[in-house]
C-alpha positions in Angstrom: -0.1 0.0 -0.1 1.3 3.6 -1.1 0.7 6.7 0.9 -2.3 6.7 2.6 -4.1 10.3 3.1 -7.2 10.3 5.6 -10.4 12.8 4.9 -13.8 13.1 6.2 -14.8 13.7 2.7 -14.1 12.7 -0.6 -15.3 13.8 -3.7 -14.1 11.9 -6.7 -13.8 14.5 -9.6 -13.2 17.7 -9.8 -15.6 18.9 -12.7 -18.7 21.1 -12.1 -20.6 18.5 -10.0 -17.5 17.8 -8.1 -16.6 21.3 -7.2 -20.1 22.2 -6.2 -20.3 19.3 -4.3 -17.4 20.3 -2.5 -18.1 24.0 -1.7 -21.6 22.8 -0.7 -20.0 20.1 1.9 -17.7 22.5 3.4 -20.0 25.2 3.6 -22.4 22.7 5.5 -19.9 21.0 7.4 -16.7 23.8 8.2 -15.0 21.2 10.6 -15.1 18.7 8.0 -11.8 17.5 6.1 -13.2 17.8 2.2 -10.7 16.4 -0.1 -11.5 16.3 -3.9 -9.5 13.5 -6.0 -9.3 14.5 -9.2 -7.9 12.4 -12.2 -6.1 14.8 -14.6 -3.3 17.6 -13.2 -5.6 20.0 -12.5 -9.4 20.6 -11.6 -11.8 21.9 -14.0 -11.0 21.4 -17.3 -14.2 20.7 -18.7 -15.9 23.7 -17.4 -13.7 26.1 -19.8 -14.4 24.2 -22.9 -18.4 24.3 -22.1 -20.4 26.9 -24.2 -17.5 27.0 -26.3 -15.8 28.6 -23.8 -18.4 30.9 -22.6 -19.8 28.7 -19.8 -23.4 28.2 -20.6 -24.2 28.2 -16.8 -28.0 27.2 -16.6 -31.3 28.3 -18.6 -34.0 30.7 -17.3 -37.0 27.6 -18.8 -36.0 24.6 -16.6 -38.6 22.0 -16.8 -39.1 18.3 -16.3 -39.1 18.4 -20.3 -35.8 19.2 -20.6 -34.5 16.4 -18.5 -34.2 12.4 -19.7 -33.0 9.6 -17.2 -34.0 7.2 -14.4 -33.6 9.7 -11.1 -37.3 10.3 -10.5 -36.6 13.6 -8.0 -35.0 16.0 -10.9 -36.9 18.8 -10.7 -36.8 18.9 -6.9 -33.1 18.7 -6.6 -33.1 21.6 -8.6 -36.2 23.8 -7.4 -34.6 22.9 -3.8 -31.0 24.2 -4.0 -30.0 27.8 -5.2 -30.2 28.8 -8.9 -27.0 28.7 -10.9 -27.5 32.8 -10.6 -27.5 32.4 -7.1 -25.0 30.0 -6.1 -22.6 31.8 -8.8 -23.1 35.3 -7.0 -22.3 33.8 -3.4 -19.2 33.0 -5.1 -18.5 36.8 -6.8 -19.9 36.1 -10.3 -22.3 38.6 -11.9 -24.8 36.7 -14.5 -26.8 37.6 -17.4 -29.2 35.7 -19.7 -29.6 35.7 -23.8 -32.9 35.9 -25.4 -33.4 32.6 -25.5 -33.1 32.1 -21.8 -29.6 31.1 -22.0 -27.8 32.0 -18.7 -23.8 32.9 -19.0 -21.2 34.7 -16.8 -21.2 38.5 -17.5 -17.8 38.0 -18.7 -18.9 35.5 -21.2 -16.1 33.3 -19.9 -15.9 29.8 -18.3 -12.4 31.0 -17.1 -14.2 33.4 -14.9 -16.3 30.5 -13.3 -13.6 28.2 -12.8 -11.6 30.9 -11.0 -14.6 31.4 -8.9 -15.0 28.3 -8.0 -11.1 27.6 -7.2 -11.1 30.8 -5.2 -13.8 29.5 -2.8 -12.1 26.3 -2.6 -9.0 27.8 -1.6 -10.6 30.4 0.8 -12.6 27.2 2.5 -10.0 25.1 3.0 -10.9 22.2 0.6 -8.0 20.1 -0.3 -7.2 19.2 -3.9 -5.5 15.8 -5.0 -4.6 15.8 -8.4 -3.7 13.1 -10.7 -5.6 10.5 -8.2 -7.2 7.6 -10.6 -9.5 5.5 -8.9 -9.8 2.2 -9.7 -10.9 0.4 -6.4 -13.5 0.9 -3.3 -13.5 -0.9 -0.3 -15.4 -1.2 2.8 -12.9 0.0 5.5 -15.0 -0.1 8.9 -17.6 2.3 9.1 -15.9 4.1 6.1 -14.5 3.5 2.7 -10.8 2.9 1.3 -10.2 4.3 -2.1 -7.2 3.2 -4.6 -5.5 4.7 -7.1 -4.0 3.2 -10.2 -0.5 4.2 -8.7 -1.2 2.5 -5.6 -2.0 5.9 -3.7 -4.6 5.3 -1.1 -7.6 7.7 0.4 -9.2 6.4 3.6 -12.6 8.4 4.4 -15.9 8.2 6.2 -18.1 9.4 2.7 -17.6 9.5 -0.8 -19.2 11.6 -3.4 -18.9 10.1 -6.6 -19.0 13.3 -9.3 -16.6 11.7 -11.8 -18.6 12.0 -15.2 -19.4 9.7 -17.9 -18.1 9.0 -20.9 -18.5 12.0 -22.9 -15.4 14.2 -24.0 -12.7 11.7 -22.9 -10.1 14.0 -23.2 -11.0 15.6 -20.2 -10.8 12.5 -18.1 -14.5 11.5 -18.5 -13.6 7.8 -20.2 -16.3 5.8 -18.2 -14.0 4.2 -15.6 -16.0 5.4 -13.1 -19.3 3.9 -14.0 -17.3 0.5 -14.5 -15.7 1.2 -11.3 -19.4 1.3 -9.7 -20.7 -1.5 -12.0 -18.3 -3.9 -11.0 -19.4 -3.0 -7.1 -23.0 -4.0 -8.0 -24.7 -0.9 -9.1 -27.0 -1.2 -11.8 -26.7 1.0 -14.8 -28.9 2.1 -17.4 -28.0 1.7 -21.5 -25.1 4.3 -21.9 -25.1 6.2 -25.4 -23.7 9.9 -26.2 -26.3 12.5 -26.1 -26.4 16.3 -27.1 -24.6 14.7 -30.1 -24.5 15.0 -33.7 -26.8 11.9 -35.1 -25.3 9.7 -38.0 -27.1 9.0 -41.2 -25.5 7.2 -44.3 -22.9 9.1 -46.1 -24.9 8.3 -49.7 -27.9 10.3 -48.3 -25.9 13.0 -47.5 -24.1 13.5 -51.0 -24.5 17.4 -51.8 -25.3 18.4 -48.8 -22.3 18.8 -46.6 -21.6 22.2 -45.4 -25.0 23.4 -45.6 -27.0 25.0 -42.7 -30.7 25.8 -42.7 -33.5 27.1 -40.1 -35.7 23.9 -39.7 -38.2 22.0 -37.5 -36.7 18.6 -37.5 -38.8 15.7 -35.8 -37.7 12.2 -34.5 -39.6 9.4 -35.9 -40.3 5.6 -35.6 -42.9 3.8 -37.2 -44.6 6.5 -38.3 -44.8 8.3 -35.1 -43.3 11.5 -34.0 -41.3 11.2 -30.7 -40.3 14.5 -30.6 -39.8 17.4 -32.5 -37.3 20.7 -32.2 -36.9 23.9 -33.9 -33.4 25.3 -35.1 -30.8 25.6 -37.6 -29.4 21.9 -38.7 -26.1 21.6 -39.8 -24.8 18.7 -42.4 -22.0 16.9 -42.7 -20.6 13.8 -44.7 -21.9 11.5 -42.7 -24.0 13.0 -39.9 -26.8 15.8 -39.1 -26.1 18.4 -36.7 -27.1 21.4 -34.7 -28.6 22.2 -31.5 -32.2 21.1 -32.9 -30.7 17.4 -33.7 -28.7 17.6 -30.4 -31.8 17.4 -28.1 -33.0 14.6 -30.0 -29.9 12.3 -29.6 -31.4 10.9 -26.3 -34.0 9.3 -28.5 -31.5 7.2 -30.3 -30.8 4.8 -27.2 -34.3 3.6 -26.9 -34.8 3.4 -30.5 -31.7 2.2 -32.0 -32.4 0.4 -35.6 -36.1 2.3 -35.7 -35.4 5.9 -35.8 -35.3 8.5 -38.2 -35.4 12.3 -38.8 -37.5 14.0 -40.7 -36.9 17.7 -41.7 -39.1 20.2 -42.4 -37.3 23.1 -44.0 -40.5 25.5 -44.0 -42.4 24.9 -41.1 -44.2 28.3 -41.2 -46.0 27.7 -44.2 -48.6 24.4 -45.1 -48.2 22.0 -47.9 -50.8 24.0 -49.7 -49.1 27.0 -49.3 -46.1 25.7 -50.1 -47.5 24.1 -53.4 -49.3 27.3 -54.7 -45.5 29.3 -54.0 -43.5 26.6 -56.2 -46.3 26.9 -59.1 -45.7 30.5 -58.9 -42.1 30.2 -59.0 -42.1 27.9 -61.8 -44.1 30.3 -63.8 -41.1 33.3 -62.9 -38.7 31.1 -64.0 -40.1 29.0 -66.7 -36.5 29.5 -68.8 -34.3 28.8 -66.1 -32.7 25.7 -65.4 -33.9 23.3 -62.9 -30.8 23.8 -60.8 -32.1 27.7 -60.5 -36.0 26.1 -59.3 -35.4 26.7 -55.3 -32.7 28.8 -55.4 -34.6 31.5 -54.3 -36.0 29.6 -51.1 -32.5 27.6 -50.3 -29.0 28.0 -50.7 -27.6 26.5 -54.0 -26.8 23.1 -52.7 -29.7 22.7 -51.0 -32.0 23.9 -53.7 -30.1 21.1 -56.2 -30.4 18.5 -53.8 -34.2 18.8 -53.4 -34.8 19.1 -56.9 -32.7 16.5 -57.9 -34.3 13.8 -55.9 -38.0 15.3 -56.8 -37.3 15.4 -60.6 -35.5 12.4 -62.4 -34.1 14.8 -65.2 -31.2 16.7 -66.0 -30.6 20.1 -64.1 -29.9 21.9 -67.6 -33.8 21.2 -68.4 -35.7 24.3 -68.3 -38.2 24.8 -65.0 -41.0 24.9 -67.5 -40.9 21.4 -67.9 -41.9 20.2 -64.4 -45.1 18.2 -64.1 -47.8 18.1 -61.1 -46.1 14.9 -59.5 -42.7 16.6 -59.7 -43.9 19.8 -57.8 -46.0 17.6 -55.6 -42.4 15.4 -54.8 -40.7 19.0 -54.0 -43.1 20.1 -51.8 -43.2 16.2 -50.1 -39.1 16.5 -49.7 -39.3 20.3 -48.5 -42.0 19.6 -45.6 -40.3 16.2 -45.0 -37.2 15.1 -46.0 -36.3 11.5 -44.0 -32.8 10.4 -42.7 -32.6 7.2 -41.2 -30.5 7.3 -38.2 -27.5 4.6 -38.4 -25.9 5.9 -35.0 -24.7 8.3 -32.7 -21.7 10.6 -32.6 -18.6 9.2 -31.1 -18.0 10.0 -27.7 -15.4 12.9 -28.7 -18.4 14.7 -30.4 -20.8 14.3 -27.5 -21.3 16.9 -24.9 -22.9 14.4 -22.3 -23.5 11.0 -21.2 -27.4 9.2 -21.4 -27.3 6.5 -18.7 -25.0 5.6 -16.2 -25.9 5.0 -12.3 -29.6 3.9 -12.2 -31.8 6.1 -10.6 -33.3 3.0 -8.7 -29.5 2.8 -6.8 -29.9 6.0 -4.9 -32.5 8.0 -2.3 -33.8 11.0 -2.8 -31.1 12.4 -1.3 -28.8 10.9 -4.1 -27.3 8.5 -1.5 -26.5 4.8 -2.4 -29.4 2.4 -1.3 -26.5 -0.2 -1.3 -23.7 1.6 0.6 -24.5 4.1 2.8 -22.3 7.0 3.0 -21.7 7.0 -1.1 -23.5 9.9 -2.9 -23.7 10.7 -6.6 -23.6 13.6 -8.6 -23.8 14.7 -11.7 -23.2 12.7 -15.4 -22.7 9.7 -13.5 -25.9 9.5 -12.9 -28.5 8.6 -15.7 -29.6 11.9 -16.0 -29.5 13.6 -19.2 -30.3 17.8 -20.1 -31.1 19.3 -23.4 -28.6 21.6 -25.0 -28.6 25.2 -23.7 -27.3 24.9 -20.0 -29.8 22.5 -18.6 -26.7 19.8 -17.8 -24.5 22.3 -16.1 -27.7 23.2 -13.9 -27.9 19.8 -13.2 -24.5 19.5 -12.5 -24.5 22.3 -10.3 -27.6 21.6 -8.4 -26.9 17.5 -7.9 -23.3 18.7 -6.4 -24.8 21.3 -3.9 -27.9 18.7 -2.7 -25.1 15.9 -2.4 -22.5 17.7 -1.1 -25.3 19.4 1.8 -26.8 16.0 2.4 -23.4 13.9 2.8 -21.9 16.7 5.2 -25.0 16.8 7.4 -24.6 13.2 7.8 -21.3 13.3 9.5 -20.8 13.7 13.1 -19.4 16.9 14.1 -15.7 16.6 15.5 -15.4 17.9 18.7 
């Protein structure tokens, strides 16, 4: 056995939920020795990358509809803990919100957020132990013994597991923690990348790479619309991307092999209105080649893609050659262009993990039902939020909730 370090509360993971848990635990029990054990060489690296470096802390429009997973009391936890704005105000960070309700630090800099957390951790006397890669947890009397890859050992009374999931492995979240708890008998829900692009056949995307378009995109299975989102869709050579797609990615886990995305490029008008519009454009551009038929509505690549699928004829032919069936085909493609989903993004491109420690394994305080004294927070749990600050809100709220509950459960030292 290598060096043995002791603490009252050990937070496994120095990301968003872990840092919030540490602050909450120490504020609740100032007398407790609180230690953050982080795998990387410093805490908070993933925070710096959130919101494209601007750190989308939360959202004004929090609701149960924006969260998915098996933890039952997500909204209770969010509603009964300080809001992100309140929590960060207590750390000296001023926040602001945009027109869509997304909350950011006023500086629009993720570094401001991490600096505030680290300043508070330092002022509270919370210890950091970086380079600690937990590989084993043992029961040790009334507490626990945690072993690292390099044989370092931490003995503690309580653990808060805030070590993330699989998404963005470059920030230390490679799924090891979920595997560790699975080996201890914890049930885990099916793990899948979420808030991520969805893959489709490259053949279906020929000619669309680089196209961006405002639309409504629907997740469809067996002819049934499961959920629809509005926003800007982005096409790559093998996937559909954009926030409107990200917010549908969690559905892939349940409907794998049976999921399609249906894109409506003009959701503001009906099929009948669109058909009338296309007949009008046909008259106006009757002498133009087919490749220019829809260029007054869509970017050139998308316009050509649609007319090629709608009319099986050379693009050099005149628009006047279009018949009723071809106009109807174009209407159908504009209103419901369908792509069969073949897979989800890689973990490198996913913002969050769907799945993880099942909600059935924890009580309302996020404490393990199997091992009293182990708490969970953040992405390691089976909770996934939509894009727009919802996942960071869960990180702060669950961290604060678990930190306070854990700290209240320890006996005060004389």
